[in-house]
N, C-alpha and C positions, 0 to 999 in steps of 0.2 A: 262267269256269273251263273247265279242259280235262280230258279224260278218255282213258284208254288201255284198249283192248279187244283181246283176241286169243281167237279160238275155234279150237279143234283136236280131233282125235280121239287118244284113247290106247287101244291094243288090250290092255287089261287090265280086270279087274273094278273096278267103282265104289269097293268097299270099299278096294281097294288104293290107289287114287288118292286117296281121302278121307284115309287114314292117312298119306300121303306129303305131303299139303299142310297137315295140322293137327296133327302131332306134331313135337317137336323132333328126334327120330331121322329122320324123314322130311324135314323142312326142311333139316337139315344135309347131306342128300344132294345137294341141287341149288341151294340159295339161300344160307342163312347159313353162316358158318364153324362157329359153334356157337350153340345156342339153347336155351332153357328155357321151359316154360310148360304149360298144360292147356287142352285143347280144350273150353272151356265159356263161355258168355256171362258177360262181366264179369271173366273172368281175364286176367292180364297175362303177355304174352310178352316174354322178353328175347332180343335178337339181338345177337350180336357178329360183326362183318364184319373189322374190323382196328383197330388203335389209333385212338382218336377217332371210332370208329363203333360205339358200343354204344347200341343203339336200344331202345325199348320200344313195345308196341302192345296194345290192349285187344281182347278178342275181342267183336265187336259182333254177329256171327251164327254160329251153329253148330247145323246140322240134320244129323245123322249121314247120311253118304253122299248129301248133297244140296247143302249149302251151308256155306262157311266164309268168314269175313270178319274182317279186322283194321282197327282204326282206329288210325293211326299217332299216337303220343303224342311221346316224346323220339326226335327223328330229325333228319335234314337239314331245315332250314327249310321248303323247298318241300314236303316230305312231311308235315309236321306237320298233323294233322286229315284227312289224305287216307285213303281206304278201299282196302285191297288184298283182293280177294276172288275167290272161285270159286263157279261154279254148275255142278253135275254132273248129267248125264242118262245112263242106260244105254241103249244102242240097238244092236240087232243084235250082241251080243257085245262091243262096245267102249264106252268112256265118252267122251262129248262133254263137253269142258271149255270152259266160258265164263268166262274170266279177265278181271277188271277192276282198274283202278287209277283211281280216280275222285277228284273234289274238288280237284284241282290248282289253286292260286291262278291260274296263268297258264300260256300256251303258250310257255314260254321255252326256252332251250337245254338246261337241265337236264331239262325235260319230254320233249325230243326224244331226248336221250341216254338217259333211263330207258326210253323206249318201245323203243328198240333193245335195251337191256340185258335188259328183261323177255322180249323174244322169244328172246334167247339162253339165259337161265335156263330158260324154259319147255321149249325144245328139250331141255336137259339133263335136265329132270324126265321128259319123255317117254321119252327114250333110257334113263334109269335104270330106269323101270318096264318098259318093253318088251324091253330087252336086257340089264339088270343092270349097264349101264355106270356106273361112278364116276369123276367128274372132281374132282381135288383143288381145294379152294376157290381157291387162286392161279391155277389155269388155267382157270377157268370162263368167262371171257370171251375166251378165245383158242382155243376149239375150235370 
């Protein structure tokens, strides 16, 4: 199996980061085109990216202002059963984000592309929270 990890600081409060990674309104600002769901263990999130990319995930961990994890269900074949998650720690006025996307079936081309895409999306998350920047969905991998 292969895993993706990205660690980085965001210069905002931990509750702001948690809201942006665990609510549809927050997720739509940096990752999905549109989404729905509730941040509670066992709840299902719906993610719409573009036609033929309507995915679902189950919340597998949810500890307010600390940890949020989704287990991918209906998604790209390489993503099914993988876990997308965040661990948050507040340090000296900023939030340390430990992002992971684990349980990939193999280190294939899609894994390597997704690793790059996650870095791009996480940068948009950081810029949105720190500077209020919003990038339309269609432009997110071009900024």
